[in-house]
N, C-alpha and C positions, 0 to 999 in steps of 0.2 A: 550413620548410626541407626536411622529409621529402617534402612534396608536390612541391617543385621537383625533388628528386632522382628521385622516382618518375616524374615527367613526362619528364625527360631520358632515363631508362632506357627508358621506353616508346617514345620517339621513336627511340632507338638500335635497339631490337628491330624496330620497323616498317621502318626503313631496311634492316636486314639481310635482311628478307623480300623486298625488291625484287630483281627479276632483270633483267639486261641481255641482251637477245636480239639476235642479228645475223641479217640476212636477205640473200639473194643478189641483191636488187635494191632500189633506193630506193623504187620504187612499192609493192612488197610490204610494206615496213616501214611506209609511210604508211597503207596499207589496214588492216594488222593493228592498228596503234595505234588507228585509228578503231573497228574491230570489237570490240576487247578493252579499250577505255578505257585504253590505254597512253600513254606520253609519247614521241613521235617526236622524234629528234634532228636531223631535217632531212636525214639521210643514210640509212644502212642499219641503224641501231640503234633499239631500242625498250625503254624501261624499263617494266616491268609489276610491280605489287604482287601478291604471292602468285600466282606463275605457275601456271596450269593447263596442263600439257603437252598434254593431250588437246585442249583448246580451241585452243591455239596450232597444233598439228599439223593440226587440222581446218581452221582458217582458212588456213594456208599451202597445204594441199592444194587448197582451192577456188581459190587464186590461182596454182596450179602453181609454187609457190616452195619454197625450202628454208630451214631455219633452224638455228641452234645457239646455245648459251649463249656469252656473251663469255668468252674464255679457254679454252673447251673445244676449239675449232678456229677456223680463220680463214675467215670467210665472204668470199670474193672477189667483188667486183662483176663482172658479166659485161661483156665488151667493149662499149663504146658506139659505135654506128655514127655516122658523120658526119651521115647523113640524119636519124637519130633526134635527135641533138643539135640540129640546126638546126630541126627541127619543133617541139621542145619550147621552144627559145629564142624562136621566132616566137609561141608561145603565152604569152609573158611569163615562162616559167620561167628562173630565173637560177642556181639552186643545183645544181652538178654536182660536188660534193666527191668526191674519190677516183675520179673517172671514169677508165676505161681507154681512152685514145685514142692509144696507142702507134702511131707510123707513120701517123697519120691525115692526110688531105689536106684542109686547111681554108684554102685560098688565097683571099685577097680577101674573106673573110666578115666580117660585122659581129657581134662578140661583146662589144660594149662593156658594162662593168659585170657581166660574168659571174663566177661564183665557181667557179674550178677549183683551189682549194687542194687540195694533196696528189694532184693528178691525175697520171696517167702520160702524158706527151706526148713522150717521147724519140723522136727521129728524125721527129717530125711536121713537116708542111709548113704553116706559118702565115704564109707570106710575104704581105705587103700586107694582112694582117688587121687589123681594128680591135679592139684589146684594151684600149682606153683605160679606165682606172679598174677594170680587172679585178683579181680577187683570185687570185693564183697562189702563195700562201704554200706553201712547201715542195713545190711541184710539181716533177716531173722533166722538164726541157726539154733534157736533154743531147743534143747533136748535132742539135737541131731547127733548121729553117730559118725564121727570123723576119725575113728581109731585107725592109726597107721597111715593117714593121708598126708600128702605133701603140700603144705601151704607156705613153703619157703618164698620169701619176697612178696607175699600177698598183702593186699591193702584191706585191712579189717577195721578201719576207723569207725567208731561208734557201733560196731556190729554186736548184735545180741547173741551171745554164745552161752547164756545161762543154762546150767545143768547139762551141757553137751559132753559127750565122751570124746576126749582128746588124748587118750592114751597113745603113746608112741608116735604122736603127730610131729611133723617137722615144721616148726614155725620160725626157723632161723631167718633173721632179717625181716620178719613180717612187721607191719605197722598196725599195732593194736591200740592206738591212742583212743582213750575214753571208751574202749570196748567193755561190754558187760560179760565178765568171765566168772560171775559168782557161781559157786558150787560146781565148777567144771572139774572133770577128772583129767589132770595133766601128768599122770604117772608115766615116767620114762619119756616125757616129751622133750623135744629139742627147741629151746627158746633162745638159743645163742644169738646175741645181737638184736633181739626183738625190741621194738619200741612199745612199752606198756605204760607210757605216761598217762596218769589220771584214769587208768583202767580200774574197774571194780573186780578185785580178785578175792573178795571175802568168801571163805569157805572152800576155796579151791584146793585140790589135792596135788601137791608138787613133789610127791615122793619120787626120788631118783631122777627128777627132771633137770635139764641143763639150763641155767640162767646166766651163763657166762657172758658178760658184756651187755646184758639186757638193761634197758632204761626203765626204772621203776619210779621215776619222779612223780610225786603226787598221787601215786596209786593207792587205792583203798585195799589194804591188806592186813591180815593178822600175821604178825611176825613169826609166831610159832609154826605157821603153816609152811614156812621156808626151811624148817629145821633139817629136812632130809633132801634138800635141793642142792645142786652143785652151782656155786657162784664164783668160782675162782677166775 
């Protein structure tokens, strides 16, 4: 019994010695993790046991990057240009968590299966884009233009889509649980089989949209807004 307690206490002490470091770019975090045998989280954080600040500073200097301890300050990822996004996507990279793409112009691009969870995409132009099966969990797409885009099978849990233009968008099979869709334009949109449970749909325009098989459990909605929608 004493050995078990001692082992558990040792594990607790070792865990306390781990440091979570934040970097100002995803690439820098990945490189530092490799250089210092840390654990990269796939974004801009690295977990390192027994952090050597001199080694970390030397590594980040070589990479022309900046770092801080988690909680000490907020390491903001630099704005990602559309050209850089498309270049990396063409090289099979799919992980762009927390990317800053505010006001980006990405019309008619193929970004199928991309991970843009927590990304900043407010006022971005994604009209006619292929975002099928994309992960946009808790992304900010407020006032974005998504007219005619393909979001079939996409993950949009808790995503902010307030005042976005979703005319003719394909959201069939998409997961929009607890998403903010207040005052969105969903005219002629396809929401067949979409999960809209507990979503905020107040003030949304559903004219001629398809809601066949959609889950509206607990959704905040003005029933009169559904008058011109197809729900067969």
